[in-house]
N, C-alpha and C positions, 0 to 999 in steps of 0.2 A: 550210805551215798545217798544222798538226798531225791526222790520220784520228782521230775515234773510236769507234775496232772494236774487238770486242773477239775478242785472240789468244790469247785460253787456250784448247787445242786441244781438252783436256774438255769442256772448257765447251761449246765448241762444240758440242762429238757430245752432248752433252746435253739444250739447247738443241732439236737437230733429231729428235731420240729422241722429246723430247716431245710436239711439233710435229706427227710423223707418227702416236704415240702415239694423237692428238686427233683426227686425221683420221680413223685405222682403226677405233677404238673410238665416234669419237660421243662423246665426252667432252671438257667444255669445260673441268674441272681444270686438265689438261694444255697446254692452248693458253695459262691463266691464271699457270700456274705463267711455261710460256716466258717471257711477255711479264716476266711480272715480271724474272727472271733475267737478260731482256737490257736492261734498263734499265742507266746509268752505278752500277760499282763502289762511288762515294760517298753512295748509298738502300739499299745494299743492307742487309737489316736485322740486327742483331746481337744476339739474342733471353738473355735470362740465367733459370737455369733455376729459377728464382725467380717470374717473369712464365707460364713454361710449369707449375707447380704451382698458384698462383692460379688458374690460367683451364682447369684440365683435370680429369676425374675419375682414376678405375682401369679400368686396360684400355685407354683411348682411341690412337686411330694421329695423333698429331701430324707435320704437316710445315712444316718453317721453310726458306723460298725464300733462305736466309741462313747465316748462324755462331750457331751455341748457346753460348754461354758460363759456363761453372761458376761462377757467381754464385749466390746460395740455398743451399737443402736442395730434394729431392724426397724426398716420405712418398707417393708411390703411385708403383705397374708402368707406368708405358710406354714403348710402341716409336714411336721421336722418327727420324723423317727428315729431312734437314738438307742443303744443298752442303758444308757444314766443321763439323766440332765443336771444340775446346777440350781439349783432355787432362782437364785436371779436370771436364768435364760431362760427356764419354767414360764418363770414371770415374762418377760421380756414379751415373747415368743404371744403370750395370751392374749399381752394389752396392746400387741401389733393386729391382732383379730387371727391369729395364726392357734392352729392345735401339735399337741404336744402328744405323740402314741410311742408305745415300746416297740417294738420289734414285729414281736409273735402279734400285736393290734394287729401293724399293716402289713403282714401277712397273711392275718386272718381275710382281711378289708381287701387285698388287691392280691391272689393266689396270683393270679401270670405274674406278677411287676413289672406292669406297664406303666410308663412314666416316672420311673423313679430315679432320685441319680443322687449316685454315694458319693458323699465331702467323706474324707479323711483318709 
């Protein structure tokens, strides 16, 4: 029988780091994201820029526990943290004046998890 465990060492390090940060800082946000990332990859969210644009305002801090795809346009400045970005999505976010972060970078910059909105 085949094992259904994660084998990506980068992802495993991220999940353990999220859990550790959650315990140290008493922040349930990081535990929630770790649990979402532990789920099977077939249900990992893929979020288009059009959806992010529809549900956000200027200067929001967005966390996507999956991949951001480049379909659609972005009309305002955002900081987006995600597991992965498509090349088109990364370019469109930067052109709109925003920035792209990894989940680990967001956790280091904002250890308390304040003002973070989860999409996906």
